[in-house]
mmCIF entry with sequence, helices, sheets and N, C-alpha, C, O atoms, coordinates in Angstrom:
data_MODEL
# 
_entry.id   MODEL 
# 
_entity.id                         1 
_entity.type                       polymer 
_entity.pdbx_number_of_molecules   1 
# 
_entity_poly.entity_id                      1 
_entity_poly.type                           'polypeptide(L)' 
_entity_poly.nstd_linkage                   no 
_entity_poly.nstd_monomer                   no 
_entity_poly.pdbx_seq_one_letter_code       MSLDTHLDQLKERHATLESRITEEDQRPRPDSGTLTRLKLEKLRLKEEMERLRARPG 
_entity_poly.pdbx_seq_one_letter_code_can   MSLDTHLDQLKERHATLESRITEEDQRPRPDSGTLTRLKLEKLRLKEEMERLRARPG 
_entity_poly.pdbx_strand_id                 A 
# 
loop_
_entity_poly_seq.entity_id 
_entity_poly_seq.num 
_entity_poly_seq.mon_id 
_entity_poly_seq.hetero 
1 1  MET n 
1 2  SER n 
1 3  LEU n 
1 4  ASP n 
1 5  THR n 
1 6  HIS n 
1 7  LEU n 
1 8  ASP n 
1 9  GLN n 
1 10 LEU n 
1 11 LYS n 
1 12 GLU n 
1 13 ARG n 
1 14 HIS n 
1 15 ALA n 
1 16 THR n 
1 17 LEU n 
1 18 GLU n 
1 19 SER n 
1 20 ARG n 
1 21 ILE n 
1 22 THR n 
1 23 GLU n 
1 24 GLU n 
1 25 ASP n 
1 26 GLN n 
1 27 ARG n 
1 28 PRO n 
1 29 ARG n 
1 30 PRO n 
1 31 ASP n 
1 32 SER n 
1 33 GLY n 
1 34 THR n 
1 35 LEU n 
1 36 THR n 
1 37 ARG n 
1 38 LEU n 
1 39 LYS n 
1 40 LEU n 
1 41 GLU n 
1 42 LYS n 
1 43 LEU n 
1 44 ARG n 
1 45 LEU n 
1 46 LYS n 
1 47 GLU n 
1 48 GLU n 
1 49 MET n 
1 50 GLU n 
1 51 ARG n 
1 52 LEU n 
1 53 ARG n 
1 54 ALA n 
1 55 ARG n 
1 56 PRO n 
1 57 GLY n 
# 
_struct_asym.id          A 
_struct_asym.entity_id   1 
# 
loop_
_struct_conf.conf_type_id 
_struct_conf.id 
_struct_conf.pdbx_PDB_helix_id 
_struct_conf.beg_label_comp_id 
_struct_conf.beg_label_asym_id 
_struct_conf.beg_label_seq_id 
_struct_conf.pdbx_beg_PDB_ins_code 
_struct_conf.end_label_comp_id 
_struct_conf.end_label_asym_id 
_struct_conf.end_label_seq_id 
_struct_conf.pdbx_end_PDB_ins_code 
_struct_conf.beg_auth_comp_id 
_struct_conf.beg_auth_asym_id 
_struct_conf.beg_auth_seq_id 
_struct_conf.end_auth_comp_id 
_struct_conf.end_auth_asym_id 
_struct_conf.end_auth_seq_id 
_struct_conf.pdbx_PDB_helix_class 
_struct_conf.details 
_struct_conf.pdbx_PDB_helix_length 
HELX_P HELX_P1 AA1 LEU A 3  ? GLN A 26 ? LEU A 3  GLN A 26 1 ? 24 
HELX_P HELX_P2 AA2 SER A 32 ? ALA A 54 ? SER A 32 ALA A 54 1 ? 23 
# 
_struct_conf_type.id          HELX_P 
_struct_conf_type.criteria    ? 
_struct_conf_type.reference   ? 
# 
loop_
_atom_site.group_PDB 
_atom_site.id 
_atom_site.type_symbol 
_atom_site.label_atom_id 
_atom_site.label_alt_id 
_atom_site.label_comp_id 
_atom_site.label_asym_id 
_atom_site.label_entity_id 
_atom_site.label_seq_id 
_atom_site.pdbx_PDB_ins_code 
_atom_site.Cartn_x 
_atom_site.Cartn_y 
_atom_site.Cartn_z 
_atom_site.occupancy 
_atom_site.B_iso_or_equiv 
_atom_site.pdbx_formal_charge 
_atom_site.auth_seq_id 
_atom_site.auth_comp_id 
_atom_site.auth_asym_id 
_atom_site.auth_atom_id 
_atom_site.pdbx_PDB_model_num 
ATOM 1   N N  . MET A 1 1  ? 132.687 94.624  130.072 1.00 0.00 ? 1  MET A N  1 
ATOM 2   C CA . MET A 1 1  ? 133.213 95.533  129.081 1.00 0.00 ? 1  MET A CA 1 
ATOM 3   C C  . MET A 1 1  ? 133.412 96.914  129.736 1.00 0.00 ? 1  MET A C  1 
ATOM 4   O O  . MET A 1 1  ? 132.546 97.398  130.465 1.00 0.00 ? 1  MET A O  1 
ATOM 5   N N  . SER A 1 2  ? 134.533 97.513  129.468 1.00 0.00 ? 2  SER A N  1 
ATOM 6   C CA . SER A 1 2  ? 134.816 98.836  130.079 1.00 0.00 ? 2  SER A CA 1 
ATOM 7   C C  . SER A 1 2  ? 134.009 99.889  129.340 1.00 0.00 ? 2  SER A C  1 
ATOM 8   O O  . SER A 1 2  ? 133.527 99.674  128.228 1.00 0.00 ? 2  SER A O  1 
ATOM 9   N N  . LEU A 1 3  ? 133.878 101.040 129.999 1.00 0.00 ? 3  LEU A N  1 
ATOM 10  C CA . LEU A 1 3  ? 133.176 102.168 129.435 1.00 0.00 ? 3  LEU A CA 1 
ATOM 11  C C  . LEU A 1 3  ? 133.822 102.627 128.143 1.00 0.00 ? 3  LEU A C  1 
ATOM 12  O O  . LEU A 1 3  ? 133.151 102.902 127.149 1.00 0.00 ? 3  LEU A O  1 
ATOM 13  N N  . ASP A 1 4  ? 135.167 102.703 128.185 1.00 0.00 ? 4  ASP A N  1 
ATOM 14  C CA . ASP A 1 4  ? 135.918 103.166 126.959 1.00 0.00 ? 4  ASP A CA 1 
ATOM 15  C C  . ASP A 1 4  ? 135.703 102.200 125.779 1.00 0.00 ? 4  ASP A C  1 
ATOM 16  O O  . ASP A 1 4  ? 135.539 102.625 124.636 1.00 0.00 ? 4  ASP A O  1 
ATOM 17  N N  . THR A 1 5  ? 135.709 100.949 126.071 1.00 0.00 ? 5  THR A N  1 
ATOM 18  C CA . THR A 1 5  ? 135.504 99.957  125.014 1.00 0.00 ? 5  THR A CA 1 
ATOM 19  C C  . THR A 1 5  ? 134.115 100.104 124.466 1.00 0.00 ? 5  THR A C  1 
ATOM 20  O O  . THR A 1 5  ? 133.935 100.077 123.249 1.00 0.00 ? 5  THR A O  1 
ATOM 21  N N  . HIS A 1 6  ? 133.129 100.258 125.309 1.00 0.00 ? 6  HIS A N  1 
ATOM 22  C CA . HIS A 1 6  ? 131.747 100.412 124.861 1.00 0.00 ? 6  HIS A CA 1 
ATOM 23  C C  . HIS A 1 6  ? 131.610 101.656 124.015 1.00 0.00 ? 6  HIS A C  1 
ATOM 24  O O  . HIS A 1 6  ? 130.992 101.616 122.952 1.00 0.00 ? 6  HIS A O  1 
ATOM 25  N N  . LEU A 1 7  ? 132.180 102.768 124.471 1.00 0.00 ? 7  LEU A N  1 
ATOM 26  C CA . LEU A 1 7  ? 132.121 104.042 123.716 1.00 0.00 ? 7  LEU A CA 1 
ATOM 27  C C  . LEU A 1 7  ? 132.793 103.871 122.350 1.00 0.00 ? 7  LEU A C  1 
ATOM 28  O O  . LEU A 1 7  ? 132.298 104.384 121.347 1.00 0.00 ? 7  LEU A O  1 
ATOM 29  N N  . ASP A 1 8  ? 133.896 103.166 122.311 1.00 0.00 ? 8  ASP A N  1 
ATOM 30  C CA . ASP A 1 8  ? 134.597 102.932 121.024 1.00 0.00 ? 8  ASP A CA 1 
ATOM 31  C C  . ASP A 1 8  ? 133.723 102.182 120.054 1.00 0.00 ? 8  ASP A C  1 
ATOM 32  O O  . ASP A 1 8  ? 133.665 102.517 118.870 1.00 0.00 ? 8  ASP A O  1 
ATOM 33  N N  . GLN A 1 9  ? 133.034 101.156 120.553 1.00 0.00 ? 9  GLN A N  1 
ATOM 34  C CA . GLN A 1 9  ? 132.101 100.386 119.704 1.00 0.00 ? 9  GLN A CA 1 
ATOM 35  C C  . GLN A 1 9  ? 130.983 101.248 119.206 1.00 0.00 ? 9  GLN A C  1 
ATOM 36  O O  . GLN A 1 9  ? 130.602 101.156 118.039 1.00 0.00 ? 9  GLN A O  1 
ATOM 37  N N  . LEU A 1 10 ? 130.436 102.099 120.077 1.00 0.00 ? 10 LEU A N  1 
ATOM 38  C CA . LEU A 1 10 ? 129.357 102.992 119.644 1.00 0.00 ? 10 LEU A CA 1 
ATOM 39  C C  . LEU A 1 10 ? 129.872 103.986 118.602 1.00 0.00 ? 10 LEU A C  1 
ATOM 40  O O  . LEU A 1 10 ? 129.174 104.272 117.628 1.00 0.00 ? 10 LEU A O  1 
ATOM 41  N N  . LYS A 1 11 ? 131.053 104.502 118.788 1.00 0.00 ? 11 LYS A N  1 
ATOM 42  C CA . LYS A 1 11 ? 131.651 105.427 117.809 1.00 0.00 ? 11 LYS A CA 1 
ATOM 43  C C  . LYS A 1 11 ? 131.814 104.740 116.423 1.00 0.00 ? 11 LYS A C  1 
ATOM 44  O O  . LYS A 1 11 ? 131.545 105.339 115.382 1.00 0.00 ? 11 LYS A O  1 
ATOM 45  N N  . GLU A 1 12 ? 132.253 103.489 116.451 1.00 0.00 ? 12 GLU A N  1 
ATOM 46  C CA . GLU A 1 12 ? 132.398 102.757 115.172 1.00 0.00 ? 12 GLU A CA 1 
ATOM 47  C C  . GLU A 1 12 ? 131.049 102.576 114.474 1.00 0.00 ? 12 GLU A C  1 
ATOM 48  O O  . GLU A 1 12 ? 130.936 102.762 113.263 1.00 0.00 ? 12 GLU A O  1 
ATOM 49  N N  . ARG A 1 13 ? 130.033 102.213 115.250 1.00 0.00 ? 13 ARG A N  1 
ATOM 50  C CA . ARG A 1 13 ? 128.694 102.033 114.708 1.00 0.00 ? 13 ARG A CA 1 
ATOM 51  C C  . ARG A 1 13 ? 128.164 103.358 114.155 1.00 0.00 ? 13 ARG A C  1 
ATOM 52  O O  . ARG A 1 13 ? 127.531 103.389 113.100 1.00 0.00 ? 13 ARG A O  1 
ATOM 53  N N  . HIS A 1 14 ? 128.432 104.468 114.886 1.00 0.00 ? 14 HIS A N  1 
ATOM 54  C CA . HIS A 1 14 ? 128.018 105.773 114.480 1.00 0.00 ? 14 HIS A CA 1 
ATOM 55  C C  . HIS A 1 14 ? 128.697 106.165 113.132 1.00 0.00 ? 14 HIS A C  1 
ATOM 56  O O  . HIS A 1 14 ? 128.053 106.711 112.236 1.00 0.00 ? 14 HIS A O  1 
ATOM 57  N N  . ALA A 1 15 ? 129.969 105.877 113.028 1.00 0.00 ? 15 ALA A N  1 
ATOM 58  C CA . ALA A 1 15 ? 130.705 106.184 111.795 1.00 0.00 ? 15 ALA A CA 1 
ATOM 59  C C  . ALA A 1 15 ? 130.201 105.354 110.605 1.00 0.00 ? 15 ALA A C  1 
ATOM 60  O O  . ALA A 1 15 ? 130.105 105.847 109.481 1.00 0.00 ? 15 ALA A O  1 
ATOM 61  N N  . THR A 1 16 ? 129.886 104.090 110.880 1.00 0.00 ? 16 THR A N  1 
ATOM 62  C CA . THR A 1 16 ? 129.320 103.224 109.824 1.00 0.00 ? 16 THR A CA 1 
ATOM 63  C C  . THR A 1 16 ? 127.994 103.759 109.335 1.00 0.00 ? 16 THR A C  1 
ATOM 64  O O  . THR A 1 16 ? 127.728 103.803 108.134 1.00 0.00 ? 16 THR A O  1 
ATOM 65  N N  . LEU A 1 17 ? 127.155 104.170 110.290 1.00 0.00 ? 17 LEU A N  1 
ATOM 66  C CA . LEU A 1 17 ? 125.849 104.742 109.910 1.00 0.00 ? 17 LEU A CA 1 
ATOM 67  C C  . LEU A 1 17 ? 126.056 106.003 109.071 1.00 0.00 ? 17 LEU A C  1 
ATOM 68  O O  . LEU A 1 17 ? 125.353 106.210 108.082 1.00 0.00 ? 17 LEU A O  1 
ATOM 69  N N  . GLU A 1 18 ? 127.020 106.847 109.459 1.00 0.00 ? 18 GLU A N  1 
ATOM 70  C CA . GLU A 1 18 ? 127.306 108.046 108.704 1.00 0.00 ? 18 GLU A CA 1 
ATOM 71  C C  . GLU A 1 18 ? 127.674 107.721 107.232 1.00 0.00 ? 18 GLU A C  1 
ATOM 72  O O  . GLU A 1 18 ? 127.229 108.380 106.292 1.00 0.00 ? 18 GLU A O  1 
ATOM 73  N N  . SER A 1 19 ? 128.492 106.689 107.092 1.00 0.00 ? 19 SER A N  1 
ATOM 74  C CA . SER A 1 19 ? 128.879 106.255 105.726 1.00 0.00 ? 19 SER A CA 1 
ATOM 75  C C  . SER A 1 19 ? 127.696 105.767 104.922 1.00 0.00 ? 19 SER A C  1 
ATOM 76  O O  . SER A 1 19 ? 127.537 106.104 103.749 1.00 0.00 ? 19 SER A O  1 
ATOM 77  N N  . ARG A 1 20 ? 126.854 104.954 105.583 1.00 0.00 ? 20 ARG A N  1 
ATOM 78  C CA . ARG A 1 20 ? 125.645 104.415 104.916 1.00 0.00 ? 20 ARG A CA 1 
ATOM 79  C C  . ARG A 1 20 ? 124.703 105.559 104.518 1.00 0.00 ? 20 ARG A C  1 
ATOM 80  O O  . ARG A 1 20 ? 124.102 105.530 103.444 1.00 0.00 ? 20 ARG A O  1 
ATOM 81  N N  . ILE A 1 21 ? 124.581 106.561 105.389 1.00 0.00 ? 21 ILE A N  1 
ATOM 82  C CA . ILE A 1 21 ? 123.706 107.710 105.082 1.00 0.00 ? 21 ILE A CA 1 
ATOM 83  C C  . ILE A 1 21 ? 124.251 108.439 103.866 1.00 0.00 ? 21 ILE A C  1 
ATOM 84  O O  . ILE A 1 21 ? 123.497 108.798 102.961 1.00 0.00 ? 21 ILE A O  1 
ATOM 85  N N  . THR A 1 22 ? 125.546 108.655 103.844 1.00 0.00 ? 22 THR A N  1 
ATOM 86  C CA . THR A 1 22 ? 126.165 109.356 102.717 1.00 0.00 ? 22 THR A CA 1 
ATOM 87  C C  . THR A 1 22 ? 125.979 108.594 101.415 1.00 0.00 ? 22 THR A C  1 
ATOM 88  O O  . THR A 1 22 ? 125.640 109.179 100.386 1.00 0.00 ? 22 THR A O  1 
ATOM 89  N N  . GLU A 1 23 ? 126.207 107.266 101.467 1.00 0.00 ? 23 GLU A N  1 
ATOM 90  C CA . GLU A 1 23 ? 126.014 106.431 100.304 1.00 0.00 ? 23 GLU A CA 1 
ATOM 91  C C  . GLU A 1 23 ? 124.569 106.484 99.797  1.00 0.00 ? 23 GLU A C  1 
ATOM 92  O O  . GLU A 1 23 ? 124.346 106.657 98.599  1.00 0.00 ? 23 GLU A O  1 
ATOM 93  N N  . GLU A 1 24 ? 123.613 106.341 100.667 1.00 0.00 ? 24 GLU A N  1 
ATOM 94  C CA . GLU A 1 24 ? 122.215 106.337 100.306 1.00 0.00 ? 24 GLU A CA 1 
ATOM 95  C C  . GLU A 1 24 ? 121.843 107.752 99.725  1.00 0.00 ? 24 GLU A C  1 
ATOM 96  O O  . GLU A 1 24 ? 121.098 107.846 98.750  1.00 0.00 ? 24 GLU A O  1 
ATOM 97  N N  . ASP A 1 25 ? 122.349 108.781 100.314 1.00 0.00 ? 25 ASP A N  1 
ATOM 98  C CA . ASP A 1 25 ? 122.014 110.142 99.898  1.00 0.00 ? 25 ASP A CA 1 
ATOM 99  C C  . ASP A 1 25 ? 122.573 110.479 98.525  1.00 0.00 ? 25 ASP A C  1 
ATOM 100 O O  . ASP A 1 25 ? 122.035 111.337 97.826  1.00 0.00 ? 25 ASP A O  1 
ATOM 101 N N  . GLN A 1 26 ? 123.653 109.806 98.135  1.00 0.00 ? 26 GLN A N  1 
ATOM 102 C CA . GLN A 1 26 ? 124.269 110.055 96.810  1.00 0.00 ? 26 GLN A CA 1 
ATOM 103 C C  . GLN A 1 26 ? 123.726 109.214 95.696  1.00 0.00 ? 26 GLN A C  1 
ATOM 104 O O  . GLN A 1 26 ? 124.100 109.389 94.537  1.00 0.00 ? 26 GLN A O  1 
ATOM 105 N N  . ARG A 1 27 ? 122.857 108.313 96.032  1.00 0.00 ? 27 ARG A N  1 
ATOM 106 C CA . ARG A 1 27 ? 122.190 107.512 94.988  1.00 0.00 ? 27 ARG A CA 1 
ATOM 107 C C  . ARG A 1 27 ? 121.344 108.392 94.110  1.00 0.00 ? 27 ARG A C  1 
ATOM 108 O O  . ARG A 1 27 ? 120.918 109.458 94.554  1.00 0.00 ? 27 ARG A O  1 
ATOM 109 N N  . PRO A 1 28 ? 121.077 107.992 92.869  1.00 0.00 ? 28 PRO A N  1 
ATOM 110 C CA . PRO A 1 28 ? 120.238 108.763 92.016  1.00 0.00 ? 28 PRO A CA 1 
ATOM 111 C C  . PRO A 1 28 ? 118.839 109.033 92.593  1.00 0.00 ? 28 PRO A C  1 
ATOM 112 O O  . PRO A 1 28 ? 118.282 110.121 92.438  1.00 0.00 ? 28 PRO A O  1 
ATOM 113 N N  . ARG A 1 29 ? 118.293 108.012 93.259  1.00 0.00 ? 29 ARG A N  1 
ATOM 114 C CA . ARG A 1 29 ? 116.998 108.134 93.930  1.00 0.00 ? 29 ARG A CA 1 
ATOM 115 C C  . ARG A 1 29 ? 117.082 107.587 95.340  1.00 0.00 ? 29 ARG A C  1 
ATOM 116 O O  . ARG A 1 29 ? 116.726 106.437 95.596  1.00 0.00 ? 29 ARG A O  1 
ATOM 117 N N  . PRO A 1 30 ? 117.561 108.428 96.258  1.00 0.00 ? 30 PRO A N  1 
ATOM 118 C CA . PRO A 1 30 ? 117.681 107.966 97.660  1.00 0.00 ? 30 PRO A CA 1 
ATOM 119 C C  . PRO A 1 30 ? 116.340 107.542 98.226  1.00 0.00 ? 30 PRO A C  1 
ATOM 120 O O  . PRO A 1 30 ? 115.320 108.173 97.948  1.00 0.00 ? 30 PRO A O  1 
ATOM 121 N N  . ASP A 1 31 ? 116.331 106.489 99.011  1.00 0.00 ? 31 ASP A N  1 
ATOM 122 C CA . ASP A 1 31 ? 115.169 106.020 99.690  1.00 0.00 ? 31 ASP A CA 1 
ATOM 123 C C  . ASP A 1 31 ? 114.944 106.814 100.986 1.00 0.00 ? 31 ASP A C  1 
ATOM 124 O O  . ASP A 1 31 ? 115.704 106.680 101.945 1.00 0.00 ? 31 ASP A O  1 
ATOM 125 N N  . SER A 1 32 ? 113.907 107.628 100.999 1.00 0.00 ? 32 SER A N  1 
ATOM 126 C CA . SER A 1 32 ? 113.708 108.503 102.175 1.00 0.00 ? 32 SER A CA 1 
ATOM 127 C C  . SER A 1 32 ? 113.438 107.684 103.444 1.00 0.00 ? 32 SER A C  1 
ATOM 128 O O  . SER A 1 32 ? 113.855 108.080 104.532 1.00 0.00 ? 32 SER A O  1 
ATOM 129 N N  . GLY A 1 33 ? 112.757 106.565 103.313 1.00 0.00 ? 33 GLY A N  1 
ATOM 130 C CA . GLY A 1 33 ? 112.492 105.714 104.486 1.00 0.00 ? 33 GLY A CA 1 
ATOM 131 C C  . GLY A 1 33 ? 113.808 105.167 105.085 1.00 0.00 ? 33 GLY A C  1 
ATOM 132 O O  . GLY A 1 33 ? 114.001 105.149 106.301 1.00 0.00 ? 33 GLY A O  1 
ATOM 133 N N  . THR A 1 34 ? 114.683 104.733 104.199 1.00 0.00 ? 34 THR A N  1 
ATOM 134 C CA . THR A 1 34 ? 115.968 104.189 104.671 1.00 0.00 ? 34 THR A CA 1 
ATOM 135 C C  . THR A 1 34 ? 116.797 105.314 105.323 1.00 0.00 ? 34 THR A C  1 
ATOM 136 O O  . THR A 1 34 ? 117.399 105.125 106.380 1.00 0.00 ? 34 THR A O  1 
ATOM 137 N N  . LEU A 1 35 ? 116.812 106.478 104.670 1.00 0.00 ? 35 LEU A N  1 
ATOM 138 C CA . LEU A 1 35 ? 117.561 107.619 105.223 1.00 0.00 ? 35 LEU A CA 1 
ATOM 139 C C  . LEU A 1 35 ? 117.031 107.986 106.592 1.00 0.00 ? 35 LEU A C  1 
ATOM 140 O O  . LEU A 1 35 ? 117.811 108.213 107.516 1.00 0.00 ? 35 LEU A O  1 
ATOM 141 N N  . THR A 1 36 ? 115.731 108.048 106.737 1.00 0.00 ? 36 THR A N  1 
ATOM 142 C CA . THR A 1 36 ? 115.126 108.396 108.023 1.00 0.00 ? 36 THR A CA 1 
ATOM 143 C C  . THR A 1 36 ? 115.478 107.377 109.094 1.00 0.00 ? 36 THR A C  1 
ATOM 144 O O  . THR A 1 36 ? 115.798 107.755 110.221 1.00 0.00 ? 36 THR A O  1 
ATOM 145 N N  . ARG A 1 37 ? 115.425 106.111 108.766 1.00 0.00 ? 37 ARG A N  1 
ATOM 146 C CA . ARG A 1 37 ? 115.763 105.031 109.720 1.00 0.00 ? 37 ARG A CA 1 
ATOM 147 C C  . ARG A 1 37 ? 117.227 105.099 110.148 1.00 0.00 ? 37 ARG A C  1 
ATOM 148 O O  . ARG A 1 37 ? 117.557 104.970 111.327 1.00 0.00 ? 37 ARG A O  1 
ATOM 149 N N  . LEU A 1 38 ? 118.095 105.305 109.152 1.00 0.00 ? 38 LEU A N  1 
ATOM 150 C CA . LEU A 1 38 ? 119.541 105.420 109.461 1.00 0.00 ? 38 LEU A CA 1 
ATOM 151 C C  . LEU A 1 38 ? 119.838 106.629 110.316 1.00 0.00 ? 38 LEU A C  1 
ATOM 152 O O  . LEU A 1 38 ? 120.621 106.544 111.262 1.00 0.00 ? 38 LEU A O  1 
ATOM 153 N N  . LYS A 1 39 ? 119.230 107.743 110.002 1.00 0.00 ? 39 LYS A N  1 
ATOM 154 C CA . LYS A 1 39 ? 119.479 108.969 110.773 1.00 0.00 ? 39 LYS A CA 1 
ATOM 155 C C  . LYS A 1 39 ? 118.942 108.848 112.197 1.00 0.00 ? 39 LYS A C  1 
ATOM 156 O O  . LYS A 1 39 ? 119.572 109.343 113.132 1.00 0.00 ? 39 LYS A O  1 
ATOM 157 N N  . LEU A 1 40 ? 117.825 108.220 112.376 1.00 0.00 ? 40 LEU A N  1 
ATOM 158 C CA . LEU A 1 40 ? 117.272 108.020 113.722 1.00 0.00 ? 40 LEU A CA 1 
ATOM 159 C C  . LEU A 1 40 ? 118.180 107.095 114.551 1.00 0.00 ? 40 LEU A C  1 
ATOM 160 O O  . LEU A 1 40 ? 118.401 107.329 115.739 1.00 0.00 ? 40 LEU A O  1 
ATOM 161 N N  . GLU A 1 41 ? 118.690 106.065 113.915 1.00 0.00 ? 41 GLU A N  1 
ATOM 162 C CA . GLU A 1 41 ? 119.592 105.149 114.619 1.00 0.00 ? 41 GLU A CA 1 
ATOM 163 C C  . GLU A 1 41 ? 120.921 105.890 114.990 1.00 0.00 ? 41 GLU A C  1 
ATOM 164 O O  . GLU A 1 41 ? 121.481 105.705 116.070 1.00 0.00 ? 41 GLU A O  1 
ATOM 165 N N  . LYS A 1 42 ? 121.374 106.714 114.058 1.00 0.00 ? 42 LYS A N  1 
ATOM 166 C CA . LYS A 1 42 ? 122.613 107.476 114.339 1.00 0.00 ? 42 LYS A CA 1 
ATOM 167 C C  . LYS A 1 42 ? 122.398 108.442 115.495 1.00 0.00 ? 42 LYS A C  1 
ATOM 168 O O  . LYS A 1 42 ? 123.276 108.603 116.343 1.00 0.00 ? 42 LYS A O  1 
ATOM 169 N N  . LEU A 1 43 ? 121.242 109.081 115.534 1.00 0.00 ? 43 LEU A N  1 
ATOM 170 C CA . LEU A 1 43 ? 120.937 110.000 116.621 1.00 0.00 ? 43 LEU A CA 1 
ATOM 171 C C  . LEU A 1 43 ? 120.839 109.237 117.958 1.00 0.00 ? 43 LEU A C  1 
ATOM 172 O O  . LEU A 1 43 ? 121.328 109.705 118.987 1.00 0.00 ? 43 LEU A O  1 
ATOM 173 N N  . ARG A 1 44 ? 120.200 108.058 117.922 1.00 0.00 ? 44 ARG A N  1 
ATOM 174 C CA . ARG A 1 44 ? 120.076 107.256 119.144 1.00 0.00 ? 44 ARG A CA 1 
ATOM 175 C C  . ARG A 1 44 ? 121.454 106.888 119.700 1.00 0.00 ? 44 ARG A C  1 
ATOM 176 O O  . ARG A 1 44 ? 121.680 106.920 120.910 1.00 0.00 ? 44 ARG A O  1 
ATOM 177 N N  . LEU A 1 45 ? 122.364 106.540 118.795 1.00 0.00 ? 45 LEU A N  1 
ATOM 178 C CA . LEU A 1 45 ? 123.731 106.189 119.221 1.00 0.00 ? 45 LEU A CA 1 
ATOM 179 C C  . LEU A 1 45 ? 124.412 107.414 119.823 1.00 0.00 ? 45 LEU A C  1 
ATOM 180 O O  . LEU A 1 45 ? 125.054 107.314 120.868 1.00 0.00 ? 45 LEU A O  1 
ATOM 181 N N  . LYS A 1 46 ? 124.276 108.567 119.174 1.00 0.00 ? 46 LYS A N  1 
ATOM 182 C CA . LYS A 1 46 ? 124.877 109.770 119.679 1.00 0.00 ? 46 LYS A CA 1 
ATOM 183 C C  . LYS A 1 46 ? 124.378 110.106 121.084 1.00 0.00 ? 46 LYS A C  1 
ATOM 184 O O  . LYS A 1 46 ? 125.164 110.457 121.964 1.00 0.00 ? 46 LYS A O  1 
ATOM 185 N N  . GLU A 1 47 ? 123.085 109.996 121.282 1.00 0.00 ? 47 GLU A N  1 
ATOM 186 C CA . GLU A 1 47 ? 122.494 110.258 122.597 1.00 0.00 ? 47 GLU A CA 1 
ATOM 187 C C  . GLU A 1 47 ? 122.994 109.290 123.625 1.00 0.00 ? 47 GLU A C  1 
ATOM 188 O O  . GLU A 1 47 ? 123.248 109.671 124.767 1.00 0.00 ? 47 GLU A O  1 
ATOM 189 N N  . GLU A 1 48 ? 123.143 108.009 123.233 1.00 0.00 ? 48 GLU A N  1 
ATOM 190 C CA . GLU A 1 48 ? 123.673 107.012 124.171 1.00 0.00 ? 48 GLU A CA 1 
ATOM 191 C C  . GLU A 1 48 ? 125.094 107.349 124.543 1.00 0.00 ? 48 GLU A C  1 
ATOM 192 O O  . GLU A 1 48 ? 125.442 107.275 125.721 1.00 0.00 ? 48 GLU A O  1 
ATOM 193 N N  . MET A 1 49 ? 125.933 107.717 123.593 1.00 0.00 ? 49 MET A N  1 
ATOM 194 C CA . MET A 1 49 ? 127.307 108.087 123.867 1.00 0.00 ? 49 MET A CA 1 
ATOM 195 C C  . MET A 1 49 ? 127.359 109.283 124.826 1.00 0.00 ? 49 MET A C  1 
ATOM 196 O O  . MET A 1 49 ? 128.140 109.284 125.778 1.00 0.00 ? 49 MET A O  1 
ATOM 197 N N  . GLU A 1 50 ? 126.546 110.273 124.578 1.00 0.00 ? 50 GLU A N  1 
ATOM 198 C CA . GLU A 1 50 ? 126.551 111.472 125.433 1.00 0.00 ? 50 GLU A CA 1 
ATOM 199 C C  . GLU A 1 50 ? 126.091 111.108 126.855 1.00 0.00 ? 50 GLU A C  1 
ATOM 200 O O  . GLU A 1 50 ? 126.628 111.633 127.830 1.00 0.00 ? 50 GLU A O  1 
ATOM 201 N N  . ARG A 1 51 ? 125.131 110.238 126.972 1.00 0.00 ? 51 ARG A N  1 
ATOM 202 C CA . ARG A 1 51 ? 124.612 109.787 128.269 1.00 0.00 ? 51 ARG A CA 1 
ATOM 203 C C  . ARG A 1 51 ? 125.746 109.041 129.028 1.00 0.00 ? 51 ARG A C  1 
ATOM 204 O O  . ARG A 1 51 ? 125.943 109.270 130.221 1.00 0.00 ? 51 ARG A O  1 
ATOM 205 N N  . LEU A 1 52 ? 126.459 108.183 128.351 1.00 0.00 ? 52 LEU A N  1 
ATOM 206 C CA . LEU A 1 52 ? 127.505 107.413 128.986 1.00 0.00 ? 52 LEU A CA 1 
ATOM 207 C C  . LEU A 1 52 ? 128.677 108.334 129.430 1.00 0.00 ? 52 LEU A C  1 
ATOM 208 O O  . LEU A 1 52 ? 129.267 108.128 130.490 1.00 0.00 ? 52 LEU A O  1 
ATOM 209 N N  . ARG A 1 53 ? 128.994 109.340 128.603 1.00 0.00 ? 53 ARG A N  1 
ATOM 210 C CA . ARG A 1 53 ? 130.079 110.242 128.952 1.00 0.00 ? 53 ARG A CA 1 
ATOM 211 C C  . ARG A 1 53 ? 129.683 111.114 130.120 1.00 0.00 ? 53 ARG A C  1 
ATOM 212 O O  . ARG A 1 53 ? 130.548 111.510 130.901 1.00 0.00 ? 53 ARG A O  1 
ATOM 213 N N  . ALA A 1 54 ? 128.417 111.427 130.270 1.00 0.00 ? 54 ALA A N  1 
ATOM 214 C CA . ALA A 1 54 ? 127.980 112.318 131.362 1.00 0.00 ? 54 ALA A CA 1 
ATOM 215 C C  . ALA A 1 54 ? 127.809 111.577 132.678 1.00 0.00 ? 54 ALA A C  1 
ATOM 216 O O  . ALA A 1 54 ? 127.653 112.204 133.726 1.00 0.00 ? 54 ALA A O  1 
ATOM 217 N N  . ARG A 1 55 ? 127.838 110.244 132.634 1.00 0.00 ? 55 ARG A N  1 
ATOM 218 C CA . ARG A 1 55 ? 127.665 109.418 133.827 1.00 0.00 ? 55 ARG A CA 1 
ATOM 219 C C  . ARG A 1 55 ? 128.819 109.593 134.792 1.00 0.00 ? 55 ARG A C  1 
ATOM 220 O O  . ARG A 1 55 ? 129.978 109.521 134.382 1.00 0.00 ? 55 ARG A O  1 
ATOM 221 N N  . PRO A 1 56 ? 128.537 109.815 136.032 1.00 0.00 ? 56 PRO A N  1 
ATOM 222 C CA . PRO A 1 56 ? 129.625 109.946 136.999 1.00 0.00 ? 56 PRO A CA 1 
ATOM 223 C C  . PRO A 1 56 ? 130.349 108.621 137.178 1.00 0.00 ? 56 PRO A C  1 
ATOM 224 O O  . PRO A 1 56 ? 129.730 107.558 137.120 1.00 0.00 ? 56 PRO A O  1 
ATOM 225 N N  . GLY A 1 57 ? 131.609 108.678 137.388 1.00 0.00 ? 57 GLY A N  1 
ATOM 226 C CA . GLY A 1 57 ? 132.274 107.429 137.648 1.00 0.00 ? 57 GLY A CA 1 
ATOM 227 C C  . GLY A 1 57 ? 133.580 107.397 136.996 1.00 0.00 ? 57 GLY A C  1 
ATOM 228 O O  . GLY A 1 57 ? 134.300 106.405 137.105 1.00 0.00 ? 57 GLY A O  1 
# 
């Protein structure tokens, strides 16, 4: 898998998580545990994307 393809997949997952976070946050009683888990996963993906972009090559 090429670097660009992998980055595109990570971007898609990141966007999906953003949507899920927004949906959960707009519920009458958002689940704080779910929000925390989703936000941590989103941050992990962001860090992975940044690491891959910074890689020489």
